[in-house]
ZAMARDREN-588241 format. One record per residue (C-alpha): residue number from 1; chain; x, y, z. Coordinates in steps of 0.05 Angstrom, whole numbers. Each point is the difference from the previous one (the first is absolute). Example, Ala and Ser with C-alpha at 12.3 -4.5 7.8 and 13.67 -1.06 7.14 Angstrom:
% ZAMARDREN-588241
{site 1,"A",{246,-90,156}}
{site 2,"A",{27,69,-13}}
END
This chain:
% ZAMARDREN-588241
{site 1,"A",{-673,501,917}}
{site 2,"A",{-10,30,69}}
{site 3,"A",{63,33,28}}
{site 4,"A",{22,-5,72}}
{site 5,"A",{7,61,45}}
{site 6,"A",{76,-5,-8}}
{site 7,"A",{-3,-1,-75}}
{site 8,"A",{-47,59,-1}}
{site 9,"A",{41,44,47}}
{site 10,"A",{70,-20,-19}}
{site 11,"A",{6,47,-60}}
{site 12,"A",{-22,58,43}}
{site 13,"A",{52,-17,52}}
{site 14,"A",{55,-6,-51}}
{site 15,"A",{-19,66,-29}}
{site 16,"A",{6,31,69}}
{site 17,"A",{68,-29,10}}
{site 18,"A",{25,27,-66}}
{site 19,"A",{-28,68,15}}
{site 20,"A",{34,7,68}}
{site 21,"A",{63,-42,2}}
{site 22,"A",{42,52,-36}}
{site 23,"A",{-34,63,22}}
{site 24,"A",{57,24,45}}
{site 25,"A",{58,-23,-41}}
{site 26,"A",{-26,38,-60}}
{site 27,"A",{1,64,41}}
{site 28,"A",{75,-6,13}}
{site 29,"A",{60,5,-46}}
{site 30,"A",{-8,-70,-30}}
{site 31,"A",{0,-25,-71}}
{site 32,"A",{-64,-40,0}}
{site 33,"A",{6,-29,70}}
{site 34,"A",{76,-7,5}}
{site 35,"A",{53,46,28}}
{site 36,"A",{64,-18,-38}}
{site 37,"A",{48,31,52}}
{site 38,"A",{-34,68,-1}}
{site 39,"A",{3,5,77}}
{site 40,"A",{69,-30,11}}
{site 41,"A",{47,46,39}}
{site 42,"A",{47,20,-58}}
{site 43,"A",{-37,-24,-62}}
{site 44,"A",{-62,35,24}}
{site 45,"A",{34,67,-12}}
{site 46,"A",{14,-22,-71}}
{site 47,"A",{-72,-20,-18}}
{site 48,"A",{18,-73,15}}
{site 49,"A",{57,-6,-50}}
{site 50,"A",{40,-61,22}}
{site 51,"A",{7,-54,-53}}
{site 52,"A",{71,13,-25}}
{site 53,"A",{32,39,57}}
{site 54,"A",{-41,-3,65}}
{site 55,"A",{20,51,53}}
{site 56,"A",{-25,-40,60}}
{site 57,"A",{7,-73,15}}
{site 58,"A",{-76,-9,11}}
{site 59,"A",{-12,20,-73}}
{site 60,"A",{51,-50,-24}}
{site 61,"A",{-32,-57,39}}
{site 62,"A",{-70,19,-21}}
{site 63,"A",{9,14,-75}}
{site 64,"A",{58,-26,-42}}
{site 65,"A",{37,-52,43}}
{site 66,"A",{62,1,-44}}
{site 67,"A",{14,72,22}}
{site 68,"A",{15,-27,71}}
{site 69,"A",{72,-13,-22}}
{site 70,"A",{11,75,3}}
{site 71,"A",{-7,-1,76}}
{site 72,"A",{62,-24,38}}
{site 73,"A",{9,-25,71}}
{site 74,"A",{-60,-2,46}}
{site 75,"A",{-55,52,-9}}
{site 76,"A",{-62,6,42}}
{site 77,"A",{-55,50,-16}}
{site 78,"A",{-65,21,32}}
{site 79,"A",{-48,51,-29}}
{site 80,"A",{-70,27,10}}
{site 81,"A",{-48,45,-38}}
{site 82,"A",{-68,31,7}}
{site 83,"A",{-47,2,-60}}
{site 84,"A",{-59,48,4}}
{site 85,"A",{-51,-7,-56}}
{site 86,"A",{-63,39,-18}}
{site 87,"A",{-56,-36,-37}}
{site 88,"A",{-67,32,-19}}
{site 89,"A",{-53,-43,-32}}
{site 90,"A",{-65,21,-33}}
{site 91,"A",{-51,-53,-20}}
{site 92,"A",{-62,27,-34}}
{site 93,"A",{-35,-65,-15}}
{site 94,"A",{-24,-55,47}}
{site 95,"A",{40,-66,2}}
{site 96,"A",{-36,-67,6}}
{site 97,"A",{-8,-31,69}}
{site 98,"A",{66,-16,36}}
{site 99,"A",{-4,-30,69}}
{site 100,"A",{-75,7,3}}
{site 101,"A",{-15,72,-22}}
{site 102,"A",{13,46,-59}}
{site 103,"A",{59,47,-3}}
{site 104,"A",{-36,66,-15}}
{site 105,"A",{31,60,-34}}
{site 106,"A",{48,38,44}}
{site 107,"A",{60,46,-2}}
{site 108,"A",{52,-4,56}}
{site 109,"A",{73,-2,21}}
{site 110,"A",{29,-64,28}}
{site 111,"A",{14,8,74}}
{site 112,"A",{51,-57,4}}
{site 113,"A",{65,22,33}}
{site 114,"A",{67,4,-35}}
{site 115,"A",{47,-59,-4}}
{site 116,"A",{63,-13,41}}
{site 117,"A",{51,-37,-43}}
{site 118,"A",{60,-36,31}}
{site 119,"A",{57,-38,-34}}
{site 120,"A",{59,-36,30}}
{site 121,"A",{56,-40,-32}}
{site 122,"A",{72,-25,4}}
{site 123,"A",{52,-22,-51}}
{site 124,"A",{66,-37,5}}
{site 125,"A",{53,-11,-53}}
{site 126,"A",{44,-62,3}}
{site 127,"A",{60,23,-41}}
{site 128,"A",{46,-7,60}}
{site 129,"A",{-15,-75,-5}}
{site 130,"A",{17,0,-73}}
{site 131,"A",{-73,-2,-21}}
{site 132,"A",{-24,55,-47}}
{site 133,"A",{-68,-2,33}}
{site 134,"A",{-43,50,37}}
{site 135,"A",{-60,-23,41}}
{site 136,"A",{-58,44,23}}
{site 137,"A",{-65,-8,38}}
{site 138,"A",{-53,52,16}}
{site 139,"A",{-70,12,27}}
{site 140,"A",{-36,48,-47}}
{site 141,"A",{-68,34,2}}
{site 142,"A",{-33,-13,-67}}
{site 143,"A",{-64,39,14}}
{site 144,"A",{-43,28,55}}
{site 145,"A",{-71,7,-25}}
{site 146,"A",{-61,29,34}}
{site 147,"A",{-65,31,-24}}
{site 148,"A",{-53,26,48}}
{site 149,"A",{-67,29,-21}}
{site 150,"A",{-39,-21,62}}
{site 151,"A",{-15,73,15}}
{site 152,"A",{-43,0,-64}}
{site 153,"A",{-66,-39,10}}
{site 154,"A",{-10,-6,-75}}
{site 155,"A",{65,-40,-6}}
{site 156,"A",{-31,-58,39}}
{site 157,"A",{55,3,54}}
{site 158,"A",{57,-13,-49}}
{site 159,"A",{64,-12,38}}
{site 160,"A",{59,-44,-19}}
{site 161,"A",{75,-12,5}}
{site 162,"A",{56,-39,-33}}
{site 163,"A",{70,-5,29}}
{site 164,"A",{55,-34,-41}}
{site 165,"A",{71,-14,22}}
{site 166,"A",{58,-36,-34}}
{site 167,"A",{59,-39,27}}
{site 168,"A",{50,-1,-58}}
{site 169,"A",{63,-44,5}}
{site 170,"A",{49,23,-55}}
{site 171,"A",{67,-24,-26}}
{site 172,"A",{46,36,-48}}
{site 173,"A",{60,-33,-34}}
{site 174,"A",{57,37,-33}}
{site 175,"A",{17,-43,-61}}
{site 176,"A",{53,49,-27}}
{site 177,"A",{26,69,19}}
{site 178,"A",{-57,28,-42}}
{site 179,"A",{-57,-50,0}}
{site 180,"A",{-43,-20,59}}
{site 181,"A",{-62,-44,3}}
{site 182,"A",{-49,-10,57}}
{site 183,"A",{-64,-33,24}}
{site 184,"A",{-49,9,56}}
{site 185,"A",{-59,-36,30}}
{site 186,"A",{-50,40,40}}
{site 187,"A",{-54,-24,47}}
{site 188,"A",{-59,47,-7}}
{site 189,"A",{-46,9,60}}
{site 190,"A",{-69,28,-12}}
{site 191,"A",{-54,19,50}}
{site 192,"A",{-69,15,-28}}
{site 193,"A",{-57,30,40}}
{site 194,"A",{-69,1,-32}}
{site 195,"A",{-36,63,-23}}
{site 196,"A",{-67,-9,37}}
{site 197,"A",{-18,-14,72}}
{site 198,"A",{-26,-70,8}}
{site 199,"A",{22,-23,-69}}
{site 200,"A",{72,-21,14}}
{site 201,"A",{58,3,47}}
{site 202,"A",{75,7,-1}}
{site 203,"A",{33,-55,-41}}
{site 204,"A",{74,-17,-7}}
{site 205,"A",{35,-31,-61}}
{site 206,"A",{71,-14,-23}}
{site 207,"A",{29,-3,-71}}
{site 208,"A",{68,-6,-32}}
{site 209,"A",{32,45,-52}}
{site 210,"A",{67,-8,-37}}
{site 211,"A",{46,50,-34}}
{site 212,"A",{58,-11,-48}}
{site 213,"A",{47,56,-17}}
{site 214,"A",{65,20,-34}}
{site 215,"A",{46,60,5}}
{site 216,"A",{55,20,-48}}
{site 217,"A",{52,55,7}}
{site 218,"A",{9,25,-71}}
{site 219,"A",{60,43,17}}
{site 220,"A",{25,38,61}}
{site 221,"A",{-58,49,-1}}
{site 222,"A",{-60,-38,-29}}
{site 223,"A",{-40,-59,28}}
{site 224,"A",{-61,-35,-26}}
{site 225,"A",{-44,-49,36}}
{site 226,"A",{-65,-38,-7}}
{site 227,"A",{-46,-50,34}}
{site 228,"A",{-61,-44,-10}}
{site 229,"A",{-49,-9,57}}
{site 230,"A",{-54,-54,3}}
{site 231,"A",{-71,6,24}}
{site 232,"A",{-18,-2,73}}
{site 233,"A",{-65,-39,4}}
{site 234,"A",{-44,4,62}}
{site 235,"A",{-63,-39,17}}
{site 236,"A",{-35,26,62}}
{site 237,"A",{-40,-61,22}}
{site 238,"A",{-71,13,24}}
{site 239,"A",{17,74,4}}
{site 240,"A",{-73,20,-3}}
{site 241,"A",{-58,-30,36}}
{site 242,"A",{-72,19,-10}}
{site 243,"A",{-56,-20,48}}
{site 244,"A",{-73,7,-21}}
{site 245,"A",{-42,-29,55}}
{site 246,"A",{19,-73,10}}
{site 247,"A",{38,-2,-66}}
{site 248,"A",{74,14,-8}}
{site 249,"A",{47,6,-59}}
{site 250,"A",{75,10,-3}}
{site 251,"A",{44,21,-59}}
{site 252,"A",{74,-2,-15}}
{site 253,"A",{36,61,-29}}
{site 254,"A",{56,-9,-51}}
{site 255,"A",{48,56,-16}}
{site 256,"A",{66,4,-37}}
{site 257,"A",{54,52,2}}
{site 258,"A",{25,4,-73}}
{site 259,"A",{62,-23,-36}}
{site 260,"A",{49,58,-7}}
{site 261,"A",{56,14,-50}}
{site 262,"A",{51,53,20}}
{site 263,"A",{60,31,-35}}
{site 264,"A",{44,54,30}}
{site 265,"A",{61,41,-21}}
{site 266,"A",{46,44,42}}
{site 267,"A",{54,49,-20}}
{site 268,"A",{52,36,43}}
{site 269,"A",{44,34,-52}}
{site 270,"A",{-20,72,14}}
{site 271,"A",{30,50,50}}
{site 272,"A",{61,-43,13}}
{site 273,"A",{-43,-58,22}}
{site 274,"A",{-39,40,52}}
{site 275,"A",{-66,-3,-40}}
{site 276,"A",{-36,-66,-6}}
{site 277,"A",{-57,-4,-49}}
{site 278,"A",{-47,-60,-4}}
{site 279,"A",{-61,-23,-38}}
{site 280,"A",{-45,-61,12}}
{site 281,"A",{-51,-27,-48}}
{site 282,"A",{-52,-49,27}}
{site 283,"A",{-54,-37,-38}}
{site 284,"A",{-56,-30,42}}
{site 285,"A",{-42,-57,-29}}
{site 286,"A",{-67,14,33}}
{site 287,"A",{-37,-36,-57}}
{site 288,"A",{27,-67,27}}
{site 289,"A",{-15,13,74}}
{site 290,"A",{-62,-31,31}}
{site 291,"A",{-50,51,25}}
{site 292,"A",{36,60,-31}}
{site 293,"A",{-3,-22,-73}}
{site 294,"A",{-70,29,-11}}
{site 295,"A",{14,65,39}}
{site 296,"A",{70,16,-28}}
{site 297,"A",{37,-3,-66}}
{site 298,"A",{75,-14,-2}}
{site 299,"A",{38,60,25}}
{site 300,"A",{65,35,-18}}
{site 301,"A",{38,39,53}}
{site 302,"A",{60,47,-7}}
{site 303,"A",{41,20,62}}
{site 304,"A",{55,53,-6}}
{site 305,"A",{47,18,57}}
{site 306,"A",{63,39,15}}
{site 307,"A",{50,5,57}}
{site 308,"A",{53,54,10}}
{site 309,"A",{56,-14,49}}
{site 310,"A",{29,59,40}}
{site 311,"A",{50,-26,50}}
{site 312,"A",{-37,-45,47}}
{site 313,"A",{-69,23,-25}}
{site 314,"A",{-43,-31,-55}}
{site 315,"A",{-53,46,-31}}
{site 316,"A",{-55,-38,-37}}
{site 317,"A",{-58,15,-45}}
{site 318,"A",{-47,-42,-42}}
{site 319,"A",{-60,-1,-46}}
{site 320,"A",{-45,-59,-19}}
{site 321,"A",{-51,-6,-56}}
{site 322,"A",{-50,-57,1}}
{site 323,"A",{-47,-19,-56}}
{site 324,"A",{-73,0,19}}
{site 325,"A",{-15,-74,12}}
{site 326,"A",{-76,5,2}}
{site 327,"A",{-31,-43,-55}}
{site 328,"A",{-44,46,-44}}
{site 329,"A",{-44,-59,-20}}
{site 330,"A",{-7,-43,62}}
{site 331,"A",{-40,-64,-3}}
{site 332,"A",{-49,-26,51}}
{site 333,"A",{39,-63,18}}
{site 334,"A",{50,11,55}}
{site 335,"A",{39,-60,23}}
{site 336,"A",{-50,-48,-29}}
{site 337,"A",{-59,36,33}}
{site 338,"A",{-52,35,-42}}
{site 339,"A",{-7,69,32}}
{site 340,"A",{-72,20,16}}
{site 341,"A",{-27,69,-16}}
{site 342,"A",{30,1,-71}}
{site 343,"A",{50,54,-18}}
{site 344,"A",{-20,47,57}}
{site 345,"A",{26,-49,52}}
{site 346,"A",{64,-13,-39}}
{site 347,"A",{15,74,-7}}
{site 348,"A",{-13,9,75}}
{site 349,"A",{51,-56,13}}
{site 350,"A",{50,34,-46}}
{site 351,"A",{-11,66,36}}
{site 352,"A",{26,-28,65}}
{site 353,"A",{61,-30,-36}}
{site 354,"A",{11,65,-39}}
{site 355,"A",{76,9,9}}
{site 356,"A",{0,38,-65}}
{site 357,"A",{44,59,22}}
{site 358,"A",{56,7,-51}}
{site 359,"A",{48,47,36}}
{site 360,"A",{39,-8,65}}
{site 361,"A",{61,39,26}}
{site 362,"A",{48,-13,57}}
{site 363,"A",{62,27,34}}
{site 364,"A",{47,-20,55}}
{site 365,"A",{66,9,35}}
{site 366,"A",{50,-50,26}}
{site 367,"A",{58,8,48}}
{site 368,"A",{58,-50,-1}}
{site 369,"A",{30,-13,69}}
{site 370,"A",{-55,39,35}}
{site 371,"A",{31,-37,58}}
{site 372,"A",{62,-43,-9}}
{site 373,"A",{-20,-58,-44}}
{site 374,"A",{-73,23,-3}}
{site 375,"A",{-33,33,-60}}
{site 376,"A",{-66,39,4}}
{site 377,"A",{-49,11,-58}}
{site 378,"A",{-62,44,-2}}
{site 379,"A",{-51,4,-57}}
{site 380,"A",{-68,30,-18}}
{site 381,"A",{-45,0,-60}}
{site 382,"A",{-69,13,-28}}
{site 383,"A",{-49,-27,-51}}
{site 384,"A",{-36,56,-36}}
{site 385,"A",{-76,2,4}}
{site 386,"A",{-37,-34,-56}}
{site 387,"A",{-74,-7,-14}}
{site 388,"A",{-30,-57,-40}}
{site 389,"A",{-70,-5,-28}}
{site 390,"A",{-18,-73,-7}}
{site 391,"A",{-63,-12,-39}}
{site 392,"A",{-62,43,13}}
{site 393,"A",{-4,-6,76}}
{site 394,"A",{69,-6,33}}
{site 395,"A",{51,56,11}}
{site 396,"A",{62,-9,43}}
{site 397,"A",{54,50,20}}
{site 398,"A",{67,-23,29}}
{site 399,"A",{62,33,28}}
{site 400,"A",{53,-18,52}}
{site 401,"A",{65,19,33}}
{site 402,"A",{51,-40,39}}
{site 403,"A",{60,13,44}}
{site 404,"A",{51,-47,31}}
{site 405,"A",{71,-18,17}}
{site 406,"A",{48,-54,22}}
{site 407,"A",{66,-19,31}}
{site 408,"A",{52,-48,-27}}
{site 409,"A",{55,-32,42}}
{site 410,"A",{63,-23,-36}}
{site 411,"A",{48,-51,28}}
{site 412,"A",{64,-34,-25}}
{site 413,"A",{17,20,-71}}
{site 414,"A",{-67,35,-2}}
{site 415,"A",{27,47,54}}
{site 416,"A",{46,31,-51}}
{site 417,"A",{-40,54,-35}}
{site 418,"A",{36,-4,-67}}
{site 419,"A",{-5,-76,-4}}
{site 420,"A",{-73,-2,23}}
{site 421,"A",{-30,56,-41}}
{site 422,"A",{-29,-33,-63}}
{site 423,"A",{7,63,-42}}
{site 424,"A",{76,4,-3}}
{site 425,"A",{13,-34,-67}}
{site 426,"A",{32,64,-27}}
{site 427,"A",{58,31,37}}
{site 428,"A",{-11,67,32}}
END
């Protein structure tokens, strides 16, 4: 049967999308292509630890919504961060035609600029009305992706970007003095720009994601929490358009962020309650996420964080270990599309998604009442360089660092430091 131009070229276009959509995110401090509070103003200094005892209201809204009950009064937070990645790619074998010409062997560094990350949120508890409820809403940067190899002729002008934002609306309910539950619904906003000039243009899509969580205070010094997060499924309609003379073909791009399972524990029994220790364990179900299921295996992440209180100061440090998610035996069918160019093209795709770096560290400092009723948090971190050899032809090297900070305004009962600080379960 004779195939149309669209049927012939669609696999090549999809392969291009897969290769470049995640190129920037994988250079940053992500787990796969997700941040998990690693650039939030306080949690960022603790490697993103925030499931059981979040230290900033943004982390409570964005991760385990049941932990919102730890924040009293009205709290408003704004934060920003800069993420600077370094990605070097070496391709020693030619890739089949994409966008009209072959990607020839090349070795180069991506010239895409770093990413500016902004987060803003507010919470309000309603205990003064007799309701054991805390409400929160935020605008969160999920990812800022860009890859640019246009300075390399052999790359066929490869250039792409993906921006993803989230608008979570969260609610925490205090069922007893020790047990809280919560739920959130987030509107995900995705902007995709195609990898090759003349092949596609910027496309916008929206998708919903839900989170259910619980938090239990075991005793005065120990808290445990957990959550389940659904997929976030995007379909970028007609994201890519190919014109060959008078003929034209368009293709949709489907992409899921994965289901996530998270469990966290926090302890504040040491040094008369001045030392807070926390650990988060996250399991990411990449095998069930459209587009990523061929590239990644399911992934296990461990985040460890500490915070030491000295008067009005909070000194923070963290370490995160992430399992290498790259599938060692990838197939040639990605999202229902049979990838052209056999294993060489698949490995090339994996190389640009190669967030395989296992080790990340972070540190930070917070100041309570930096100004009356205003807290300030600063954080920085780095992802150690890692080199991956994928098949016989693709080698990728990744590393990154990030720095950021934020301010939190506290009003009402939240204006009282002792009532508002979520780490004062143990008496000092």
